[in-house]
N, C-alpha and C positions, 0 to 999 in steps of 0.2 A: 602490630600496634607500636612497636619501638620505632618504626619508620615515621610515625606521626610527628610533624614539627611541633604541635601543641604539647605532646608528651615530652619531647626533648627540651622544650623551653621550660616546662615545669621541673624537670630534673635539674636544669641549670639554676632555677630559682632556689631549689633545696640546697644546692651546693653553695650558692651565694649567701643564704641565711646561715649556713654553717660557718662561713668566713666571718660573717657579722658577729657571731658568738665569740669567735677567737679574737676579733678586734675589740669587742666589749670587755673581755677578760684582760686584754692588754692594758687597759686603763688602771688596773690594780697594781701594775708594775711601775717602778720608777723610770723616769727618762734620764738618760746619762749622755752628756756631751762634753767634748773637750775642744780647746781652741787656743790660738795664740794671736797676739797683736804685735805688729812691728811698725813703729812710728818714729818720726823725727820732729824735734821741736827747735825753733830758731828764735832768738831774742830773749826777752825777759821770761824766766820760767823758774820753777822750784827745783832746786838741786836735791835729788832724792837722797844723797849721802848726808848733806848737812841740814836739809829741810829749810833752807833759806832761799829767798828769791835772789837770783843772780842773772846776769846777762850771759846765757849759755846757748850753745848748740848741742843738743842732746839726742842720742839714739836711745830709744826705749823699746824693750821687748818684754811682753807679758805672756805667761803661760798659765792656763787654768783647766781644771776639770771639775764638773759639778753634776750633782744628781738631785732631781726634784721628784717628789712623790706626794700624791694626795693620800694622806694617812686615813682620813675618814671623810667619805663623800657618798651619801646614801644613793645618789643618782647613779653612780657607777655600778652598784650592786643591782639596782632596779633595771639598768640597761641590759645586764646579763640575763635577767629573768625575761625581759621583753624579747630579746633576740632568740632565746630558747623557745618561747611560745610561738614566735614567728616561724621558726624552723618546723616545729610540730604542725603548725597550721599549713605550711607549704607542703609538708608530706601528705597530709590529708587532701590538700588541693590536687596534688599529683595523682592520687588514687581517684579523685573525682573526675579529673581530665581523662584518665585511662578508662573509667566507666563510660564517660560521654562518648569517647571514640568507639568503644565496644558497641554501645547502643546504636550509634550512627551506622557502623559497619553492618550490624545485624539487620537493621531496617533496609539498607541498600542491598544487602545480599539476598534477602527474601523477596524484595521487589524484583531483582534480576531473575530469581528462580521462577516467580510467577509469570513474568514476561516471557521467559524461555519456555515455560510450560505451554503457554498459548501458541508460541511459534512451533513447538514440537507437535502440538495437536493439529495445526494447519499444514505442516510440511508434507506429511504423506498424502494429504488430500489432493495436492496439486497434481502429482504424477498419476494418482488413481483416477482423477476426473478426466485427464487427457485420454487415458485408455477408455474410459467410459463414453466419452464423446465419439471416439472412433468406432466403438462397438455399436452405439446407438444409431450412428449414421448408416452403418451396414444394415441394421435391422429396419431402418426406415426405407432403405433401398429395396428390401425384399418384401416390404409391406407389413412387417410385424409391429412397427411403432409409427405413431403419427409424427408428422414433421415438427409439430409443436414441442415434442419431447426434446428434440435437438436444441431448439431455441431456449427451452427452460434450463437445460443442462449448461449451455454456454453462458446464459445470464448468471446462473449460480456460480459457474466457474470464474467469471469476472469479479463477482463479489468476493469469493474466496481468495482470488489473487490479490485484490486490493487489501484485504485483511492480512494476508500473508506478508505483503510488503511493509505494511504499517507495523505488524508484529515484529518483523525482523529489525526495523528501524528502532522501535522502542526497546527491544532486547539489547541492541548494540549500545544505545544511550545509557541504559541501566548498567551495563557492564563498565562503560567508561566512568560513570559516577562511582561505582564500587571500587574500581582500580584507583581512581583519584583519592578516595578516602583512605586507601591503603598506601598512598604516596608512591604508586607505581604508574609510570607514564607510558609504558608499552604494554600492548595486549599480549602478555606472556604467560597468563594463567588460565586454567579452566576450573570452573567451580562446580562442585557436586554437593549433594546433601544426603544424609542418611534418610532413607524413605520410611524408617520406623517412626510411628507417631507416638511421641512421648507425652504423657499427661502426669507429670511428676507432682504437680501442685494441686491442692484442694482449697478452693476459696469459700468453703461452706462457712467458716469463721473468718471471713476475709479481713475484717477490721483488726483482729488479733494478729493475723499474718502480716498485714500491712504495717502495723505498729512495730512488729519485730524487725521487718525489713528496713524501716525508717531508722531505727536505732543502730542498725548495723551499717548504715550508709555513711561513707566518709564525709558527705556534706553535713550530716548531723554532728559528727565529731569535730569537723572544722568550725562549725558554728560555736561549739562550746569553747574551743580554743580562742576564737575571735572575741568572745565575750570575756574570757579571762584576760586577754590582752587589753581590752578596753578598760576593765577594772584596774588592772595594774598600771595603765597609763595615767589614771587619776593620781595614784600614789606617786608615780614618777614626777608628775607636775607639782605635787605638794612638797616634794623633797627639796625644792628651792627655798622653802621656808626654813630649812634646817641649817645649822652652822656646819662649816667644813674645817678640817684641820689639814694643814700641809706641812711638809718638812723639806729642808734643803741642806745639802752638804756641799761645800766648795773647798777645793784645794788650789792654791795658786802660788806663783813665784814670778820674779821679774829680774831683768838685767838692764842696767842703764850704762851709757858710755858717753863721756864728754868728748865731743868731736875735736875740741881745741887742745886737748891734752894728749900727749903721746903715751903717758903711763896711766892705765886704768886698772881697777881691780879685776882679777881674772873672772871669766864667765862662770866657771864652776864654783868659785868661792862665793860670788854674788848670788848665784842661783840657790846655793845651800843656805846662805844667810837670809834670803828674802822669802823662804818658804812660809806659807800661811795656810791654816785650815779654819774653816768656819762652819758651824752647825747652827741651823735656825729652825724654829717651829712657828707656824703661823695659824691663827684662829680667825676665821672670817664669819661674822654673825650678820646675816641679812636683816636690816631694820626697815628700810623702805625701798621698794623696787618699782615704783611708779605704776602699781597695780598690775604689772605684767604677769606676776605669778598667779594672782587671783583670776585674771582673765584666762590664763592657760589652764587652770583647774576647771573653770566653768566650761571651757571649750572641750576638755577631756570628758566632762560629764555629759555634754551634748553628744559627743562622739559615741559614748556608751549607749545612750538612748537610741541613736541612729543604728547602732550595731544590733540592738535588740529587734528593731523592726526589719532590718535587712535580713537577719536570721529567720524571722517569721516568713518573709517572702520566699526565701530559699526552701524552707520546710514545706510551705504551702505548695510549691512547685513539685516537690518530691511526692507529697501525698496525692496531688492531682495526677501525676504520672502513674503512680502505682494503682490508683483507683481506676484509671482508664485501662491499664494493662489487665487488671482483674476483670473488668467488664468485658473487654475484648476477648480475653481468654475463655471465659464462660460462654460468651456468645459464639465464639469460634467452635467450641466443643459441641454445643447444641446444634449449630448450623451444619457442622460436619456430619452428624448423625442423619439429619434430614437429607443432605445432599448425597450421602452414600446410598440411601434408599432410592432417591430420585434418579441417581446414575444407573442403578440396577434396572429400574423401570424403563428409563430411556433406552438403555442398551437392548432390553428385550423388545421394546417397541421398534427400534431400528432394525434388529435382526428379522423380526416378522415382516416389517415393511419392505426390507430388501428382498425377501422371498416373494412377496406379492408383486414387487416391481419386476422381478425376473419372470414371473408367471404372467405378466401383463395385466394384473388385476388393479393396479393403481398407476397413475401417470407420473411423469418425472417430477413435476412441481410438488406433488404431495410427498413423494419419496424424499426429495431434498429438504423439504420442510422438516420432516421427521429426523433426517440425518443432521441437519443444522442444530436441531434441539439436542440431539445426542452429543454433538461436538461441544456445544455450550455447557451441557451437564458435565462432560468430561473435564473441561477447563475449570468449571466452578468447583468441582470436587478437589482437583489438584490445588487450586488457589486456597480453598478452605483448609486443606491439610497443611499447606505452607503457613497459613495464618496461625494455626494451632502451634506449629513448631516455632514460629517467630515469637509469639507471646511467651511460650515456654522458655525460649532462649533469653528473652528480655528479663524475665523473672529471675533466671539463674544469675544474671549479672548482678542484680540487687542482692540475691541470697548469698553470693560468694564474696560480697564486699565485707571487708574487715579492716 
């Protein structure tokens, strides 16, 4: 399952959302920067030493360091809450993707096992019928069998051959689909299944069990987090109505030099004399924002309503899937009992017809009709057992969700 690109993409989304949490928390910290400006002024300018306008050519160097911080901005705190909800939602989404991959692989696996079962039923018949054709031809030569028996056997052999070729092709295609779902591009695996028929679940009180499985499902948990996100997004939009408080601290100094004078105050002396510190607090009160905040709030409310209906769609799909599995599971169990009995009857019928055919009491056409019925009963029983196992495996995926 870890080979699945969808799973890997979901893992990356979880990691991205963790980064978004870290980024949102970063807005609570101050931003600090430092810099310097180096400039020249020619002509009439202000003498920084005398604060008088003079005709000067001046070199001016400024150094500064400043820190800015949003001391109170509710949007920053709500951003942290939103990113945390996003991360939790992406974790449930990852589990949902993992379940979807499991369900897909289970379906493809048992389809392959059913197709392989039909191929395995037909495979031994090919070599057996070749021997039977040769044996019947000898019996025709000595007069123990009519010539028509050879024609009947060869006609049936052609049908079995065609079915065998089709079964082999379908089996190979099913395996390719299964390997592709596992993100394996080479036929490097053989697949087997436990022949034990498990019936771990009882759907007598199916609605209670389905309700329990739905609440354990990561889609249900993801829906709850999505609704929390939509509700929190309304508060996030409303936070633009609230005032914000910001603070700033700045330290600076400068050095100036008259390019026409050979004697100037030393750099270190000027630098120490011109040091300056500044602290400021700012209050921003939003009064009119061109209805942008109001529209943002209304859009967030509409998004919440949309989320409610989107959640309902997802839950309806889960309920539908579980109800179908419950129906298929019960149907497969009942069908398996009938097919088991039918298989035993067809087997006894085939064994008796085989004896009659060897004794010359029935013709080849009647014998092969009985044998084909037995082959079909054999496949139907195997397919039914795989169906029970498949539905049981599907339910386990939902039952193990947490």
